C-alpha positions as a Markdown table, in Angstrom:
| # | Residue | x | y | z |
|---|---|---|---|---|
| 1 | Met | -1.8 | 9.2 | 8.5 |
| 2 | Ser | -0.4 | 9.5 | 5.0 |
| 3 | Val | -1.8 | 7.8 | 1.9 |
| 4 | His | 1.2 | 5.5 | 1.9 |
| 5 | Glu | 0.8 | 4.5 | 5.5 |
| 6 | Ser | -3.0 | 3.9 | 5.1 |
| 7 | Ala | -2.5 | 1.8 | 1.9 |
| 8 | Ala | 0.4 | -0.1 | 3.6 |
| 9 | Leu | -1.8 | -1.0 | 6.5 |
| 10 | His | -4.7 | -2.1 | 4.3 |
| 11 | Ala | -2.3 | -4.1 | 2.1 |
| 12 | Ala | -0.9 | -5.9 | 5.1 |
| 13 | Glu | -4.4 | -6.8 | 6.3 |
| 14 | Leu | -5.4 | -8.1 | 2.9 |
| 15 | Ala | -2.1 | -10.0 | 2.6 |
| 16 | Ala | -2.9 | -11.8 | 5.9 |
| 17 | Arg | -6.3 | -12.8 | 4.5 |
| 18 | Ala | -4.6 | -14.1 | 1.3 |
| 19 | Glu | -2.2 | -16.2 | 3.4 |
| 20 | Ala | -5.2 | -17.5 | 5.4 |
| 21 | Gly | -7.0 | -18.4 | 2.2 |
| 22 | Thr | -9.9 | -16.1 | 2.9 |
| 23 | Leu | -9.2 | -13.4 | 0.2 |
| 24 | Ser | -12.3 | -12.7 | -1.9 |
| 25 | Ala | -12.1 | -11.4 | -5.5 |
| 26 | Leu | -13.1 | -8.0 | -4.2 |
| 27 | Asp | -10.4 | -8.1 | -1.5 |
| 28 | Ala | -7.9 | -9.1 | -4.3 |
| 29 | Arg | -8.8 | -6.0 | -6.3 |
| 30 | Ser | -8.6 | -3.9 | -3.1 |
| 31 | Leu | -5.1 | -5.2 | -2.4 |
| 32 | Ala | -4.0 | -4.4 | -6.0 |
| 33 | His | -5.4 | -0.8 | -5.5 |
| 34 | Ala | -3.6 | -0.4 | -2.2 |
| 35 | Glu | -0.4 | -1.5 | -3.8 |
| 36 | Asp | -1.0 | 1.0 | -6.7 |
| 37 | Leu | -1.6 | 3.8 | -4.1 |
| 38 | Met | 1.7 | 2.9 | -2.3 |
| 39 | Ala | 3.6 | 3.0 | -5.6 |
| 40 | Trp | 2.0 | 6.3 | -6.6 |
| 41 | Ala | 2.8 | 7.9 | -3.2 |
| 42 | Arg | 6.4 | 6.6 | -3.4 |
| 43 | Glu | 6.7 | 8.1 | -6.9 |
| 44 | Val | 5.3 | 11.5 | -5.8 |
| 45 | Leu | 7.6 | 11.6 | -2.7 |
| 46 | Thr | 10.6 | 10.6 | -4.8 |
| 47 | Glu | 10.0 | 13.4 | -7.3 |
| 48 | Ala | 9.6 | 15.8 | -4.4 |
| 49 | Gly | 12.8 | 14.6 | -2.7 |
| 50 | Gln | 10.8 | 13.7 | 0.4 |
| 51 | Leu | 11.1 | 9.9 | 0.4 |
| 52 | Arg | 12.3 | 10.2 | 4.0 |
| 53 | Leu | 8.6 | 10.8 | 4.9 |
| 54 | Ile | 7.9 | 7.1 | 4.4 |
| 55 | Gly | 11.2 | 5.8 | 5.7 |
| 56 | Gly | 13.0 | 5.8 | 2.4 |
| 57 | Ala | 16.5 | 7.1 | 1.8 |
């Protein structure tokens, strides 16, 4: 599993907690970190011309 895939799964789990109203402050920071990891992975893959690896164009 790639960094992007792992971060995306974690972000989805935390987003579900946020929607349910059970997101703690620690979970909120974890969600922000997961989103940062996804953005970083997208940037690296874009620069490498490999965005297709995460379903991008």
